[in-house]
N, C-alpha and C positions, 0 to 999 in steps of 0.2 A: 286680652293678650298678655302673655307672660312678659315680665320686665326684661328678661334676657333676650326674648324675641325682638323687642324694640331696640335693644342695644346692638344686637348682631346685625339687624337690618340697616341700622345707621352706619355701622362700621364698614359694611361691604361696599359702600359707595366710593367712588374715586380710587385712590391708591390703596384703600383698605388698611391692612396692618402696616403699610409703608408710608402712611400719611405722616407728615412732619409739621408741627409736633403731634405726637400720637396721644398723650394723656388726655387732652381736652376732648378727644373724640370717644373716649371710653365712658360709657354710662356706668352707674353704680352697680348694677347687677353683673356686668362684664368685669368690672374691677374686682369684685368679690370672687368671681369664678377664677380669675387669673392671679389672685393675690397681689394685685397692683396697689401700692400705697402712695401717699403724697410724697414720700421720700424718693420714689423712683423717677429717674430722669427718662428722657426719650428712649435711649438705648436699652435701659433696664426694663422699662415697660414693654417695649417691643419684644424683647427676648422672652419675657414671661407670657405674653399673649400668644406668640407664635408657638411656644412650647406646649402650652395648654390646649390650644385649638388643634394643633397637630396630633397630640395624644388622643383627643376625642375623635378626630377624623379617622385615625387608624382603626377605630372600632366600627366604622361604617362599612356597608357593602361597597364593592369596588366603584360602582357608578356614582353612588352618593358621595363617596370619599373624593372622587375626582371633581365633582361639582362643588363640593364644599371648599376644597383646596383652591379651586379656581376663583370662587367668589371672594375669598379673603386673601388671595395672593400669597399663599403660604409657602410656595416654592419658587425657585428661580424661573421655572418655565411659565409661571403664572403671574409675573410681575408687570403685566401690561398696566398702563396708567388709568384706564377706565374700566368700570365694571362691565359695560357692554362688550368691550373687547375680550375680556376674560370669558364671558359667556359664549362668544363666538369660538374661542379656542376650545372650550369644553364641548361645544356642539360638534366641532370638527373631530375631536378625539373620539367621541361616542357616536358620531354619525347620526345626530338627532337635531331637529329644528330648535330654534331659540325658545319657543314657547314651552317645549318639553324640558329644556335645560332649566328654565326659570322655575318650573314646578319641582324639579328634582333638587334645586338649591333650597327651596322652601321646605321640602321634605327632609333634606339633610339637616337643616337648622332645627326642625322639630325633633328629630331623632337625637341630635347632639344635646339639646336641652333635657331630654329624658335621661340621657346618660349622665349628664352633669348633676341632675337632681337626685340620682340614686344615692341613698344614704350610706356613707362609709361606716361600717360597723366595727372596724378594728384598725389599729395602726402598728407599725413596727417600731419597737424600742431598740433592738439590736439585730444586725444582720452580719453574719460571718460566712464568707464564700471562699471555697478552695477550688481553684481551677487546675486540674491535673492534665498535662499534655504529654506525660511520659509514656503513655500507651494510647489506647482509644480515648479520645477526649471525654472528660467527665467533670461535672461540677457538683460539689456538695454544698448546698445552702442550708445553714442553720440560722433560724431566726427566733427571736423572742418577741411575741406580739402581745398587745394589750387590748382587751375587748372594750369598745366604746359603748356597746349595747349588749344585752344578753345574746349569747351565740350558741349554736349547736354545730356550725360548720363555717369554714372560711374559704374564700376563692383566691387563688394565686394566679398571676398572669405573667407571660413572657413574650417578648418579641421573637419572631422566628423568621425574619426576613432572610431569604436565601438558604434556609435550612430545610433539607428534604425530609429528614426523619428526626423526631424529637421525643425521646423516651423519658418518662418521668416515673420515679419510684418514691413513695413516702417511706423514709427510713424510720422515723419515730414521730409520735405526736399526733397521729390521726390515721384515717383510712381514706384512700383515694376512691371517691364514689362517682366522679364524672371528669372526663377530659374532653374538651370541645374546642374546635377552631372557631374563634370569634370573628376573624377576618383573615384575609390572605396572609397577613404578617403577624398574627397574634393568636396564641392559644391560652386557654384558662383551665385550671384544675380546681375542682371542688373537693375539699378535704373535710370529712366528718370528724369532729373532735371526740376524744375518748369519753369525756364527760362535758356537760354544758358549762359554759363560762358565764359568769355574772359580769356586768359592766365594771370595768376597772381591774378585773382579774387578769394576770399574765399567763402566758402559755408558751412552751417551747415546741418547735416543730422543725424537722429536717427533711429535705428532699434531695434526691440524687437525679441529676439531669444528664442525658447523653445526647447532645446535639450532633447531627451528622449532615453536612460538614460543620466543623467548628470555625466560626469566623475569628480572625486574629484580634479579638477584643472581648472584653467583658465589662458591662456597665450595669449599674443600678439606677433606674429612673423612677424614684418613688412618686406615688400619687398622693400620699399623705406624709406628714412629718416623720422623719426617721432620725433618731438621735445619733446612732453610731453604725458605720459600715466598714468592716475590715475585709480586705481582699488579699488573698495569697494566690499567686500563679506559680505553678511548678513546671518548668520547661524541661524537655528531654535533654540529657547530657550531650547528645550529638547534634542538637539543633537549637541551641540557646542563642537568641538574638543578642546583639551587642548592647542594646538598650530598649526601653519601652517608653511610651508616652503617657503622661498623666492627664486624665480627663476629670477636671475638678469643677463640677457645676457648670457644664456647657449645655447649650440647647441641643436636643436630640439630633437635629439636622446637621450639627457640626461634628458629631462623633467620628465620622469617617472622612471629614473634610481635611484634605492635605494642605490647604492654605492656612486654615486657622492655626494660630500658634499654640503649642502644647509643651509643657515642661518635660524634658527627657529624664528618665529614671534609670539608675544603674541596677544591674542584676548581679546578685552575689555569686561567689565561686561555686556554690552548690546548684545554681540554676533556679534559685527561688527569688521571688520579688513580693514584698508585702507592703501594703499601704493602708492607712486608716483615714476615714472621712468622718466628720462630726457635724451635727445639725444640718442635715441635708435639706435643701430647698425642694419642695415638691415640683415635679415636672421638669427638672433639670437632671442631667446625666453625670454620674460619677463612676470612675473606674480606670481601666488601663487598656491601652492599645499597643500591640507589638508587631 
């Protein structure tokens, strides 16, 4: 049995991710997966675990995602104190008997482990994003990536929750060879590089995104370390908000939470707002909400 299977099966008992204290319930494989260290207190460890498991769950088919989310109590709707109660909830949602739900939970864990074991072949050194709202919403993402292994292509991904149409164009740095919907809320684009990269070699690539509709926010939720992320939002002169909210390393589930406190940001007289983040923590979200 894979060590991560053992750790996840142990965690799903009782209150799962809401066990207090949580760190003693986390096995070594799960700690490594979620980047939990001895310096993390209960709140910090819980934030990391929920963010990482939610990110992996979002890549699952809908039925497995629901079962996995219920098993580990990842949302407010699944915070029942007992594992058996969460299985009953999932069974009601999917209209399936308990035995079927248990099998799907096990299947979801197996799939999540496969996703987690996928080797990361590159990381982002710099990301610069310009969100233009002055006309049809458009995002220009320019990034400098560094190969961790020899590469001929890279895969970029975006959350598309609530977005009906999501057009992607590679501006420079490669050729779009595949665009696929990985789940209901996620799309991925495979970009073939102009020339192969050797491990350690940097490369610049830019893509233009046209989401429709555009949600009133833009965040980067890196899956690997990112040194620098600069975000500029250009608001239309006739519809510039009075302020925006800073999202600085928040769990993805809190990005659109109206209760969670966020620092207000001023927008200049030209309708522009620019902010920079450094040393981004994987699986947490950074950006602006307006």
